[in-house]
C-alpha positions as CSV (number, residue, x, y, z in Angstrom):
1,E,276.9,-201.9,176.9
2,G,278.1,-198.8,175.2
3,G,274.7,-197.2,175.5
4,E,273.1,-200.2,174.0
5,R,269.9,-201.8,175.3
6,V,271.0,-205.5,174.9
7,V,269.0,-208.6,174.9
8,V,270.8,-212.1,174.5
9,V,268.5,-214.7,172.8
10,D,269.4,-218.3,173.5
11,T,268.2,-220.6,170.7
12,D,270.7,-223.3,171.7
13,M,269.5,-226.4,173.2
14,Q,272.8,-226.3,175.2
15,K,271.4,-223.2,176.8
16,S,275.2,-221.9,177.2
17,A,274.0,-218.2,177.0
18,T,271.5,-219.0,179.6
19,T,273.8,-220.9,182.0
20,W,276.4,-218.0,181.8
21,S,273.5,-215.4,182.6
22,Q,272.7,-217.5,185.7
23,A,276.3,-217.7,186.5
24,R,277.0,-213.9,186.7
25,E,276.0,-211.2,189.1
26,G,274.0,-208.5,187.8
27,G,270.8,-208.2,185.6
28,T,272.2,-206.8,182.3
29,P,272.3,-207.8,179.6
30,A,268.9,-209.7,179.9
31,V,269.0,-213.2,178.5
32,V,266.0,-215.2,177.3
33,T,265.7,-218.8,176.4
34,V,263.5,-219.6,173.4
35,A,263.1,-222.1,170.4
36,A,264.6,-220.7,167.2
37,A,261.1,-221.3,165.6
38,A,260.0,-218.2,167.9
39,L,262.7,-216.1,167.1
40,G,261.1,-213.5,164.7
41,D,257.9,-212.9,167.5
42,V,261.0,-212.7,170.2
43,I,262.8,-210.0,167.8
44,K,259.5,-207.9,167.1
45,A,259.2,-207.9,171.2
46,A,262.5,-206.6,171.7
47,R,262.2,-203.8,169.2
48,H,258.9,-202.8,170.9
49,D,260.8,-203.1,174.4
50,A,263.4,-200.6,172.7
51,M,266.3,-203.0,172.8
52,T,268.9,-201.9,170.3
53,L,271.1,-204.6,170.2
54,R,269.9,-208.4,169.8
55,I,272.4,-211.2,170.1
56,V,271.2,-214.5,169.3
57,D,273.2,-217.6,170.5
58,T,272.5,-220.6,168.0
59,A,273.3,-224.2,168.2
60,P,277.2,-224.9,167.4
61,H,276.2,-226.8,164.4
62,A,274.2,-226.4,161.4
63,A,270.9,-227.1,162.8
64,P,267.5,-227.1,160.9
65,D,266.6,-223.5,162.0
66,A,269.9,-222.1,161.1
67,A,268.8,-220.5,157.9
68,K,265.8,-218.9,159.8
69,V,268.0,-217.4,162.3
70,V,270.6,-216.0,159.5
71,G,267.5,-214.6,157.8
72,L,266.5,-212.7,160.7
73,A,270.2,-211.4,161.5
74,D,271.6,-208.2,160.4
75,L,275.0,-209.6,161.0
76,V,276.5,-213.2,161.5
77,I,279.4,-214.0,163.5
78,I,280.9,-217.4,163.5
79,P,283.7,-218.1,165.8
80,C,286.1,-220.7,165.0
81,R,289.7,-221.9,165.5
82,P,291.9,-220.7,162.7
83,T,293.8,-222.8,160.5
84,V,296.9,-222.8,159.0
85,F,295.6,-221.3,155.9
86,D,294.2,-218.5,158.1
87,S,297.8,-217.8,159.1
88,K,298.8,-217.3,155.6
89,S,296.1,-215.0,155.0
90,K,297.3,-212.5,157.6
91,P,296.8,-209.1,156.1
92,L,293.3,-210.4,155.6
93,V,292.7,-211.0,159.1
94,R,292.0,-207.9,161.5
95,P,292.7,-208.5,165.1
96,V,289.6,-208.0,167.6
97,R,290.5,-206.2,170.7
98,L,288.8,-207.5,174.0
99,E,288.2,-205.5,176.8
100,K,287.1,-206.9,180.3
101,V,283.8,-205.1,181.1
């Protein structure tokens, strides 16, 4: 976790982050499941608990609460499969190195 105090907030109805957390060993990062409508309160509580990194898992589509979640975020990452147009813009794409933790 690189010195960060991390909490994952699962607002997705599929609860994939929660399922991931239950399937793995270890207690960190903490994962909490909440409705997107309660996200503001959860972020305040996480700040109070000195969580330095808050990762929010959302629905995989434009859910009604998407704008609220984006409005509360400092950074939004949208994973997607590359298209042929993406491969043509290769100089603009920076590779991300993944490390097994």
